[in-house]
N, C-alpha and C positions, 0 to 999 in steps of 0.2 A: 685471266685463267686460261691455261693452254692444256688441251687434252692430247696425250701422246697418240700418234696414229696406230702404233702397234697395240696399244692398250685398247683402243676403240675397235680395231679389227678383231682382237681376241674376244671382246665382249660380244660383238656381232656373231662370231663363230660359236660362242657358247650358247647364245640364243637360238641359233639354227640347230645346234646339236640337241638342245632340250626339246625344241619343236619336233625334230625327227624322232626322238626317243618316246615322246608322248604318243605320236602317231603309230609307232611300231608297237607299243604296248597295247594300244586300242585297236589293233588290226585283227583280222580273222585268221592270220597265219598261225601255224602250230608253234608250240613252245620252242622246239629246236630252231626253227627259222627265226623266231623273235630273239633268241640268244645270239645267233650268228649276226643278225643285223645290228643288234645292240653293241656287240663287240666291235664290229666294223666301224660304226659311228664313233665309238669311244676311242678306239686305238688309232684311227686315221680320220680325224675330225673333218677336214675339208673334203678329201677324196671320198671318204665314207658317206658324207652328206650328199655329195653329188651323185654317187652311185645309188644311194637310197632314193633320191629324188627321181631318178630315171627308171629304176627297176624294183624298188622296194615295195613291201606290202602297204596297202592303204588302210586308213581307219575305217571302221564300220560306218555304214550309212545309217542315219537315223530314220526310222519309219515314221510316216505321217499318219 
């Protein structure tokens, strides 16, 4: 059984995009910023994820 490299890469990219979207939604950023970051990650998946990773809003920290 052989897995296509492009298919595996797309699956990994999908996982990274979902991870970014979950963190964007859970962040302290305002609604407008969340919409812009979400659109960036959805429209430009690889580049959007990299930009989000470097400069995007972070998820809320859980209080102990």
